[in-house]
N, C-alpha and C positions, 0 to 999 in steps of 0.2 A: 246710377247714373252718371255721376260724376267720372267716372273710370273712362265709359264709353264717350262721353265730349272729349275728356281729355285727349283720348286715343285717336278722335277723329280728327279733332283738331291737329295733333303731330304729324297725323298722315296728312293732312291740308298742306303743311308747312312744309313738311318734306316733299310734296309733291311741288309746292312753287320753286323750290328752292332747284330741283332736278330740271323741272322745265327752265329754267331762268340761266342754269351753267349750259343745257346742250345748246342752247343760241348762241353761242360764241362768237365772237367777231372772227373774220376772214384770217388767213395766215398771211405774214409777211410776202412769201414767195405768192399765193394766190394774186395780191393786193400789186405788185408789182406787173404781173402779167394783165390784171385789169386797167391798170392805169394807163400801160403801153396801148392797149386795145381803143382807150376810151382816144388819146391823143391819135391814135392812127386814125379813128373815125372823124375828128375832127378836121383833121386832113381831107377825108373823104368827101366832108361836109362843103367844104370850101372849094376844092376840085372841081365838085359837080353842082356848084352852085344852088345846093338844096335851100341855103337862107334859115337854116336849123339855129335857134339862140337858146341861151339859156346857160343854167351850171353845166347842165350835161355836155354842152359843147363848148370846148376848151381846151387849150393845149397846157393848159397848167397841170404838169403829169403829178407835182407835188397834192395838189388840191385834190385829185381824183385819187390818188393812193391814200393820204390822211381820210378819207372820208371812208375808204373802203374797209381801213383798219375799224372803224366805229361800227361797221353792219355784219351781222351775218352773213354769211358766204350765199345765202340763196338769195336774199334781198340784192347784192352785189350781182348777181346774175340775173335777176329782173331788170336791173338798170341795165345791163349790158343787152340783155335780149330788146329791151327797149329801144335802144342807140340802132340795134342793128335792124330793126324794122322799121324804123325812122328812115335809115337810109336806103332800104330796098323800096320804100316806098315814094322815094323821091325821082 
C-alpha cells in the first residue's frame, strides 16, 4: 500500500513539474514584437481619440517588454487581442 501511495505521489510531483515548465515565459524576440505593437496601439488610441486608459495603454516600451517576459506567450497574446478588439470597438 505504501508503494502505491509513494508511486502516486511521485507521479503527481512529476506532472506538476512538467506543467510548470511547459508554461514558460515568452521569448525576448516575441516580447520585442509584443512591446512594439503595444506602443503602436497607444498611438492609435490617441490618434482616434478612443480615450482608452490603464497599463495596457502607454508608450512605455520597456514596461510592455518587461511584463511580457514574465508571462507565457498565450497570456501575452490574450493581452494583444484585448488591445486589438478595444481599438476595433473604438
